[in-house]
C-alpha positions, 0 to 999 in steps of 0.5 A: 606720019603713019610710017613713023608711028609704025616704025616707033611702035615696032621698036618698043620692046616689052622688057618685062615679058622678056625678063624671064620673071615668073609671076605667082598669083596667090589668088589662083590658090583661093578655094571657091565656096561660101564660108560660114561659121557654126557657133556652139554658143547658142547650144549651151545651157545658160551660155555656160555648159553643154548638156550632152543629152540636149546637144545630141538631140540637136545634132540628131534633129537639125537640118544639116543640109543648109551647109551643103557645099559650104566651107564651115568653121566651128567655134564657140564664142562663149567663155565655156569649156566645151568637151572635145567630143562635141566638136567631133560630133558636129564634124560628123553631122556636117561632113556629109554636106559641107565642102570642108569642116574646120575648127576655128573662126573664118580667118583660121578657116581661110588660112587653113584653106590656103595652106592646104591649097599651097601644099599642092604647089610643086616648088621644083617647078620654080627651080632657079626662077626669078619669081614675083609674088603678085601683091594685088588680088581681087580675092581675100588672100591672108598674110599667112599665104604670102609667108608660106609661099615665100618659105616654099619657094626660097629653097629653089628660087633664084630670086623672090620679089613682091608686087607686079613685074613692072614694079617690084620689091626685092626680097631674096636673091640666091647666093 
């Protein structure tokens, strides 16, 4: 019985491993770090306007070290007109501490981080490759990352699929 089991096992061929398929896992492009939001709303006078003198004093005296090594999105959730310089002043205060500063909510921040990370990809490394863009991930991957990756790889790929190498959805095949 042992001989039969060994013989059968030696005949099993991993077709996925031998297929030449290249898996791209967007999780590898995830930027590590705590994401936080800085909302200008609490710093508006009566929730409507930004008083320059008061705001400059806040920026000057606030302990910005609490944002050390964090990925910070700056927004104003109030229906108020905030001058552009206020966001710039916040950026200057946060920049020495934060890992990255970005204008936008946490979804915008995530899209920005993935875009920035994907720009480091060298599409030529995937020339004529049969690519599977992995679908499942343990980290949050925004839809925009899938769109951008597809656009980056289409000009060089032989084919693009979505899912897992053993179960894919075909998306593109070069002519």
